[in-house]
N, C-alpha and C positions, 0 to 999 in steps of 0.2 A: 220441824215445828214452827221453827223462827221464819223460814221462807214462806210458810203458808200464811203466816201471821202478816208479814211484810206484803205479800202478794193481796192479801184480803184489803188491808188498809189502803194500799194504792187504788186497788179496784173501787173502794169507797170513796176514795177522794176524786177519782177521774169520773166516776159514774153520775156525777151531779151536773157534768156537761159534758156533751158529746165531743166537743172540740178537743179536750182534755186528753183523751186517747191519743190524739196526734201529737200533743206535746210530750205525752209519755214515751211514745214511740221513738221520738227525735232524740229525747234524753238517753233512753236506752243504747240506741245507736251511737251517741256521741262517747257514752262510757264503754262500748264495746270496743271502739277505736282506741280508747285509752287503754283499755286491758290489754289489747293486741301489742301495743307499743311497749308495755311494760312486762308482758308476759306473765301476767298475773293470773295462774290458773286456777287459783281459790273461786273466782268470780266469773268463769267462763259459764259454768252450768247455770247458777242461778240468773244470769243475764239472759241467757237462752231462753229460760222458763218464762222469765217476766215478759221478753219480747212475745213470745209465742201466745202467750195469754192476752196480752194487751192487743195484739192484732186481732185474736179471735174475738174479743170482747167491743172491739171498736166497730161503733154501729155504722159508720160509713168511711169511706176515703174518699175525699172530693176529687171530681175528675181533674186529669192533669196532675196530681199529686205523684211525686217521684219518690216518695218515702219507702215504698216497697222495692223499688229499683236500687236505691241507696242501700237498702237493708242487704239485698242480694249481693252487691259488690263487697260491702263491710263484711258479711259471714262467709262469702266465698273464699277470703282469704284466711280463715279458719280451717280450711279444709287440708292446709298443708301442717297443722300442728300434729303432734304424737297422739296416738290412740290412747286414751277414748275419747279425747276432747274433740278430733276430728269428727269421730262417729256422730257426736251430739250435734254438729252443725251439719253434716250430710242429712240427718234425719229432719233437722230444722229446714234446711232448704228444700 
């Protein structure tokens, strides 16, 4: 329930300006790198879900944006994590 409330709150904040979705995706990617470095297993699933929905709800990605390529490189490295975490990112990718 807490994750749903957090996701809804973020969606409300970023929906006010389309550019905010790109900022949100960047922040989620930086947090994902941090989680990977610290091996913080508790944050893996929530970050994957937040990223997934932020990308789905983003109205557009500017031409030439490399955010999705960055995401693929960040999340690809999670495929070496143990099950079930690697499964989450296999599905995400």
